[in-house]
C-alpha positions as CSV (number, residue, x, y, z in Angstrom):
1,X,-30.5,-75.6,-5.1
2,X,-33.4,-73.7,-6.4
3,X,-35.6,-76.8,-6.3
4,X,-34.7,-77.4,-2.6
5,X,-35.6,-73.8,-1.6
6,X,-38.9,-74.1,-3.4
7,X,-39.7,-77.3,-1.6
8,X,-38.8,-75.7,1.7
9,X,-40.9,-72.7,1.1
10,X,-43.9,-74.7,-0.1
11,X,-43.6,-77.0,3.0
12,X,-43.7,-74.0,5.3
13,X,-46.7,-72.6,3.4
14,X,-48.5,-75.9,3.6
15,X,-47.7,-76.3,7.3
16,X,-49.0,-72.8,8.1
17,X,-52.2,-73.5,6.1
18,X,-52.8,-76.7,8.0
19,X,-52.4,-75.0,11.3
20,X,-54.7,-72.1,10.3
21,X,-57.3,-74.4,8.7
22,X,-57.3,-76.6,11.8
23,X,-57.8,-73.6,14.1
24,X,-60.6,-72.2,12.0
25,X,-62.3,-75.6,11.8
26,X,-62.2,-76.1,15.6
27,X,-63.3,-72.5,16.3
28,X,-66.3,-72.9,14.0
29,X,-67.6,-76.0,15.9
30,X,-70.5,-75.1,18.2
31,X,-70.0,-76.2,21.8
32,X,-72.3,-79.0,22.7
33,X,-74.4,-78.3,25.8
34,X,-76.8,-80.7,27.3
35,X,-80.5,-79.8,27.0
36,X,-79.7,-77.3,24.2
37,X,-82.9,-78.2,22.3
38,X,-85.6,-75.6,23.1
39,X,-89.4,-76.1,22.7
40,X,-90.9,-74.7,19.5
41,X,-92.6,-71.8,21.3
42,X,-89.3,-70.6,22.8
43,X,-87.4,-71.0,19.5
44,X,-89.0,-67.9,18.2
45,X,-88.0,-65.9,21.3
46,X,-84.2,-66.0,21.3
47,X,-81.8,-64.6,24.0
48,X,-81.1,-61.7,21.6
49,X,-84.7,-60.4,22.1
50,X,-84.1,-59.4,25.7
51,X,-81.3,-57.7,27.7
52,X,-79.2,-60.2,29.7
53,X,-76.7,-58.7,32.1
54,X,-73.2,-60.1,31.9
55,X,-73.3,-61.4,35.4
56,X,-76.3,-63.5,34.6
57,X,-74.7,-65.4,31.8
58,X,-73.5,-68.9,32.5
59,X,-69.7,-69.3,32.7
60,X,-68.3,-70.9,29.6
61,X,-64.8,-72.3,29.5
62,X,-62.5,-71.0,26.8
63,X,-62.5,-73.2,23.7
64,X,-59.0,-72.3,22.6
65,X,-56.0,-71.3,24.7
66,X,-54.6,-68.0,23.6
67,X,-51.1,-69.3,23.1
68,X,-52.3,-71.7,20.3
69,X,-54.0,-68.8,18.5
70,X,-51.0,-66.5,18.8
71,X,-48.6,-69.2,17.6
72,X,-50.8,-69.9,14.6
73,X,-51.0,-66.2,13.8
74,X,-47.2,-65.9,14.0
75,X,-46.7,-69.0,11.9
76,X,-49.0,-67.7,9.2
77,X,-47.3,-64.3,9.2
78,X,-43.8,-65.8,8.9
79,X,-45.0,-68.1,6.1
80,X,-46.4,-65.2,4.2
81,X,-43.2,-63.2,4.8
82,X,-41.0,-66.1,3.6
83,X,-43.0,-66.6,0.5
84,X,-42.9,-62.8,-0.3
85,X,-39.1,-62.6,0.2
86,X,-38.6,-65.7,-2.0
87,X,-40.8,-64.2,-4.7
88,X,-38.9,-60.9,-4.6
89,X,-35.6,-62.8,-4.7
90,X,-36.7,-64.8,-7.7
91,X,-37.9,-61.8,-9.6
92,X,-34.7,-59.9,-8.8
93,X,-32.7,-62.7,-10.2
94,X,-34.7,-62.5,-13.4
95,X,-34.1,-58.8,-13.7
96,X,-30.4,-59.2,-13.1
97,X,-30.2,-61.8,-15.8
98,X,-32.0,-59.5,-18.2
99,X,-29.6,-56.6,-17.4
100,X,-26.6,-58.9,-18.1
101,X,-28.2,-60.0,-21.4
102,X,-28.8,-56.4,-22.4
103,X,-25.3,-55.3,-21.4
104,X,-23.8,-58.1,-23.5
105,X,-26.0,-57.0,-26.5
106,X,-24.9,-53.3,-26.1
107,X,-21.3,-54.3,-25.8
108,X,-21.5,-56.3,-29.1
109,X,-23.2,-53.4,-31.0
110,X,-21.0,-50.6,-29.6
111,X,-18.7,-49.0,-32.2
112,X,-15.1,-49.9,-31.7
113,X,-12.8,-47.0,-32.3
């Protein structure tokens, strides 16, 4: 049973990692715009050199729907929580076993009157 729970926890962790890694990879991709190559003279003067009002910026469609990001974040948090609870459960089992062992030792060495 312990092996089955480890496999389940690891599969959740791997699934959450795949979702988050895919989201990060797609978010890092630069949007391709036609005519993006600027002449060498204009390359030195970037848009950050001058103030551009928000109304003057071209409309850019959202790259990621918010629901996908929220689901990825919730999935990651649940995976971390499951791994944490599993870790605490496992360590608690070890402590309980150690307490049983020490109790048995003390019972053997206790003077019998």
